[in-house]
C-alpha positions as CSV (number, residue, x, y, z in Angstrom):
1,M,11.2,5.4,3.4
2,V,12.2,3.9,-0.2
3,S,9.6,1.6,0.2
4,W,7.2,4.6,0.5
5,L,8.6,6.6,-2.5
6,F,8.3,3.6,-5.1
7,Q,4.5,3.3,-3.5
8,G,3.5,6.5,-4.3
9,L,5.4,6.4,-8.0
10,S,3.9,3.0,-8.6
11,I,0.4,4.5,-8.1
12,L,1.5,7.7,-10.1
13,L,2.0,5.1,-12.8
14,L,-1.0,3.2,-12.2
15,T,-3.1,6.3,-12.8
16,L,-1.3,7.5,-15.9
17,V,-1.8,4.2,-17.3
18,M,-4.8,3.6,-16.9
19,E,-5.9,6.7,-19.0
20,T,-4.5,4.9,-21.8
21,G,-5.9,1.4,-21.6
22,D,-2.7,-0.6,-21.8
23,I,-3.2,-3.7,-19.9
24,K,0.7,-4.8,-20.2
25,Y,1.8,-1.5,-18.6
26,A,-1.0,-1.6,-16.1
27,L,0.3,-5.1,-14.6
28,V,3.8,-3.9,-15.1
29,G,2.4,-0.7,-12.2
30,M,0.2,-3.7,-10.3
31,G,3.5,-5.6,-9.7
32,F,5.2,-2.7,-8.3
33,L,2.6,-1.6,-6.1
34,G,2.5,-5.4,-4.6
35,F,6.0,-5.5,-4.1
36,F,6.5,-2.1,-2.3
37,A,3.1,-2.2,-1.0
38,I,3.9,-5.7,1.2
39,P,7.0,-4.8,3.2
40,A,4.7,-1.4,5.2
41,I,2.0,-3.5,6.0
42,P,3.5,-5.1,9.3
43,A,4.0,-1.0,9.8
44,V,0.7,0.0,8.8
45,F,-0.6,-2.9,11.1
46,E,1.5,-1.6,14.2
47,F,0.4,2.2,13.4
48,A,-3.0,0.8,13.6
49,C,-2.3,-0.6,17.3
50,E,-0.8,2.2,18.7
51,I,-3.3,5.4,17.8
52,S,-5.9,3.2,18.6
53,F,-4.6,2.8,22.3
54,P,-7.3,1.9,24.9
55,V,-8.9,-0.6,22.8
56,G,-7.2,-4.4,22.5
57,E,-4.6,-5.3,19.4
58,G,-7.1,-7.6,18.6
59,S,-9.6,-5.1,18.3
60,A,-7.2,-2.2,16.3
61,L,-6.7,-4.8,13.4
62,G,-10.4,-6.1,13.3
63,Y,-11.4,-2.8,12.2
64,V,-8.2,-2.3,9.5
C-alpha cells in the first residue's frame, strides 16, 4: 500500500513539475516513480492473469 501511495505522489509531483518545465525536478520525480512502480509490476501481472481467467497466462501477459 505504501508503494501505491508513493506512486500517486510521484505522478502528482511530475504533473506539477512538468508545468514549470524544470528538468532537474522532473528527473527526480521520474526516479521516484520508477523506484516505487517497479515493485508493483508482479502484482499487476498477477492481477491481469486473475481477471482474464479462461485465457491462459501467456496470452493474458501478452495483452498487457
